[in-house]
N, C-alpha and C positions, 0 to 999 in steps of 0.2 A: 385847439391848434397846437401842434408840436413844432419845435425848431428842427429843421433838417440836419441830419448828422452825416450825410453822404452826398456827393455831387459827381456828375460826369464832367470831365475836363478836356476830353479829346475824342474824336470819332474818325473812323476810316472805313472805306468800302471800295470794292471793285465792281465793275459792271456785271449784271446778271444776264444769263442767256445760255447758249450751248457753246462751250469752249473746249473741245476735245483735246487741244494741245496745251491747255493751261492746267497744271496739276493742282490738287487740293492744297499741297504744301505751298506752292507759289502764290496762290490766291490768299492763303492765310497770312503769309509773310507780308505781302503787299498791303493788305488791309490793316494789319497790326502796325506796320511801319508808318502808314498814313495816320493812324490814330495817335501814335507817339509824336510824330511831327506836329500834328494839330495841337497837341497839348504842350509842345515845347519840351518834351522829356526825351531821355535816351533810354535804350533797353535796360541799362544798369540801374535806372531809377525804379524799376518795377520789382516788387518783392513777392507778388502772387500772380500766376498766370491761370486763368480760368477758361479753358476751352470747352465748347459745347459739343456734345456727341454728334458724330457724323454717321450717315446711314448708307451711302453709296458703296463705300469701301471699308470692310472690316479691318483691313490692314492699316488704313489711314486712321481709323478710329483708335486702334491700339497705339499708333504713334502719338496721338493726342494724349492718351492716358499716360504714356511713358515719356513725356517731356520733350518730344522732338522739336516742338516749336521753340522751347527755351534754347535749345542748341542752335537752331537755325537763326535766331535773333541775337545770338551772342550774349545770352543771359546766364550762362552757367556760373554757379557759385554766388550769384547775386539774388537768385530767386529762392525763396524759402519753401514755397508750396506750388505744385501744379495740381489743380483741383478740377476734375471734370464734372460738369453739371449736365444732366439730360432730362428734359421733361417734355420732349416733343415740341409741339407748337407753343406750349406754355413756357418754354425755356427762357424766352425774353424776360418775362416777369420773374420767374424763379431765380435765374442767375443774378439779376439785379438785386433781389432781396438778399441773396447769400452774400454778394459783394458788399452790400450796405451793412450787413451784420458784421462782417470781418473788419471793416474800417471803423465801425462804431465801437467795437470792443477793443480796438487797438491791435488786433491780431495781424492787421495789414495796413500799409500806408498808401501803396499805389498798386492797383489791380488792373491787369490787362485782361479784358474779356474778349474772346474772339470765336468766330464760327466760320467754317468753310466746308462745303460739300459739293458734290458733282452729280446730283441726281438727274440733271438735264441731259447729260451725255451718256447715261446708261442706255443699253439696248432697249428699245421701246417696251418689249414684253417684261423685261426685268423691272423697269420703272413702274409699270402697271401692277405687277405682282407685289412689289415692295409696298406700294401705297394702298393697294386694294384691301389688304387684310390686316394692316397695322392697327392694333387696338380693337380688333374684332374677335370676340370670344371663340377660341378654338373648339370648345366643347359644344356650345349651344347656338352659335350663329354662323360661323364660317362653313360648316358642312352643308348648310341649307342655302348657300349662295349669297349670304349677307356680306356686303363689302362697304368700303368707304363712301363711294358714290351713293349707295343706298342709304347710308346714315345721313349724309347731307340732304338727300332727297326727302327722307321721312321727316327730318326736322323742319325742312322748308314747307312741306305739306301741312304740318301741324301749325306752324307759325302763320301761314297764309290763311288757314281756316279760322284761327282765333282772332286775327287782326284785320282780315279783309284785304290783305295785300294781294295785288294782281301779278300776273306773269310779267306785264310791262314794268311794274314797279321793281320787281326782282331784277329784271334785266337792266334797269336804269343804274343799279349799283355798278355793274360792269362798265357801263358807259362813263359814269362819273370817274371811276378809277382810271380808265384809259385817258381821260382828259388830263389827269395829273401826270400819268406816265409819259404822255407826249412832251411834257416839259422836263422830263427826267433823263439825263444822258446815261444813267445806269440801268434803265428799264429794258427788259427783254422785248416788249411789244410797244412800239411808239407810233404806229399808224392809226389813223382815225377809226373809231368803232361806233357804229350806230345801233339804235334800238332794233332796227330791222335785221342787222347783222346777227345780233345775239339771238333774237327770236327765230331767225331762219336757220340757225345752226342745228346740227343733229341732236335729236333727243337721246339722252344717255340714261337718265333715271328720272322719271316724271316727278317734279316739273323741271328738272335741271337739264339744260342743253350743253353741248360741248364747250361753248364759250363761257359757261358759268361754272366750269369745273377746274380742278388743279392744273396749273401751267408749270410743269416741272422745269427747273433751271439749275445751272451751276451758279455759285455765287459765294461771296465771303464778306464779312463786315466785322468791325471791332470797335471797342471803346475803352476808355480809361476811367476808373473810379478812384476818387480820393476822399479823404475826410472833408467835410464841409468847412471846417475851420481853415484849411489850407487852400481851398479851391480858388479863391480870388487871387491868391499869390501865384497860382499856376497859369491861369487863363483869365482873360477879360470877360469871358462869357460862359461861366459855369452854369450847369443845369442841376438844380437841387431836387432830390427825391423827397417829396412831401408826404406821400401816403400810399399805403397798399391795402388791398382787400382781396381775399381769395376764398374760394369754396369748392370743395370736391363734391360732385353730385352723383357720379356713377362710374362704373367701368362698362358694363353692358348697357346699351342705351335703353333696354327694356326696364331698367331699374331707376331711370330718371323720372321724377314725379311731374315735371313740367318742361317738356321739350321746347315749348315756345319761349321760354325765358331762361332755361338752364340756371346757373347760379349767379348770373350777372346782377340782378337787383340787389342781392345781399352784398356781393363784392363791391359794388359801386357805393352802397351806403357806408360800408366800413372805410373805404378809401377816402371818400369825401370827409367823413368825420375825423379821420386821422389828420388829413391835410388842413382842415379848418376852412375849406372853401367848398363851393357848390357849383352846380351846372352853369350858373350865370357868370361865373368867373373864368370859364374855359373858352379859349380862342381856337384851339386845334384839337381834333379828335383823331387819334391814331389807332384805328380799329382793325384787329386781326380779321382777315377775310377768308381765304381758301375757297369758300362758296359764298355767294352774295347774301345769303340769309343772315350770316353771322354778324356783319356790321350793323344790320337792321336790329337784331336782338340787342346788341350792345348799345346802340344809339338810344333805343327805347329805355333801357335800364339806366343809362347815364343822364337821362332827362335833357338831352341836347336838342330836341326837335321842336321846341317852343310850342308844345301842346298838340302838335300834329302827329299822325302816324309816321313812323320812320320811312316806310315805303313812299308815301306821298311827299315827304320832306325831301328825300333824295331825288325823286322824279321831277320835282319842281326846280332842281338845279342848285339847291341850297348847300350841298356838300362839294360841288364842283369848283374849279377856279373862279374866284370872284363871288362865291356864295357866302352866306352868313355864318356857316359852320364848316370850314374846310375839313375833309375827312380822308385819312390815309393818303397823304399827299405825295407819297412816292409811287403810287399806283398799285400798291399791295401785291399780294401773291397772284392775283388775277391778271396783272399787267406787268409789274416789275419782274415777277416770276416767283414760283414756289421752290425755295432752296432747302426743303426739308425743315429741320428745326430753325434754320436761318431765315425763313420767310417772315416769321414774327419778329425776329431780331432786327431785320432790315426795317420793319415798321417802327420799332422802338428807336433805332438809330435816326430815322427820319424825324421823329418827335424831338430828339435832342437837337438835330440840325435846325429845325424850325425855331426852337427857343434860343439857339446860339446865333441866329440870324445868318445862317450859311446855306440857305435853301435856293439861292439863285432865283430863277424865274418862278419857282414855286413858293417863294417866301410869302408868308402871311404877315402883313404889316401889323405891328403892335402886339404880336403874340407874346404873352407873358406866362400863361399857364396852358398846359396840355394834359390830356388824359389818354392813357394807352390801355388797350385790352389784349388779352391773350387766352388761348385755350389749347389743350393738348389732346392727342389721340382722337377718340371719337367725341370730342368736346366734353370730356369727363370732368374738367375743372374749369373754373371761370376766374380770371384775374383782372384786376383793375389797378392801375398805378397812376398817381397824380404827380406831375412834374412841373417845376416852376423856375423862372429866372430869379425869383425872390426866395430867400432862405426861410 
């Protein structure tokens, strides 16, 4: 067990959905300002700004690289570095690890991490084109029609074959996530969703139906990282970073040796060992979703299903509100909305929110430890992060 060296001391977020009149800059500033207020800090207390790459607008992404947010928040000449991090869906874990390293080495004292993107307001075909081929090999896969939905479908097929997971169990992930989203004022989709709704929706790429695929949205969120030594003096409810585990398994999915597990078993083992705690100590699972198979792969690897198959565990209601292992309590990308790299960041921010005791109707009573997962591109890397109220 190691003693945590970094902590999150403030969080902020704006609602996800389609907001054509809300610019990426506005959403970024609103979420950043909310995170600073939550931490009781001013913009001048921040010495590093870490924006995450944006996909919808190349111009806005350039603005992020070139410090526009620093200017918008009145941070000029107080910020030492503006450092962009981009790892697709894995950005949540990757940027937290970078921020942790900066405060651990003393290179930074207060880091503002933020993401904003507007993929939900893209013209429909642009959004489809953007996500269809991201991370798909231009030489060996894309020319033959391989795309993101096909990747999700093939991984789902393999997982279902090896574990005996059924279509109904896969669909139950979407139902569980929607139950959480119905309690989340920031979620894009808040109406009731049934198993019949999911199974009756249009087949997109067998076995995935339309309600099991990416729900593109506009959104933004932010959080503040500080050294663990200072965290308790900044906020009454710091969240400590206790352990990380990561593993890159492929670029082209044909090169992955085990699509039913990816790199999550090894990543989970590393994270638990570093944190000095195990599955029995976890009260909240914050699992990256995008497609319903990925929370199932993660839950199996994390050992959170009490000896059951993950599909059966979710179908029995154990991950839904009131269940024994609350999972992705903001509704995930399948209900809160997929905001490009920000979808996973919103899942991470929700884990912080739960441990800070600020989740409102979604609050998991007695939550002390949480585990977060993430993966980027065509699920080419697997990340596990252990978080705790205890240093």
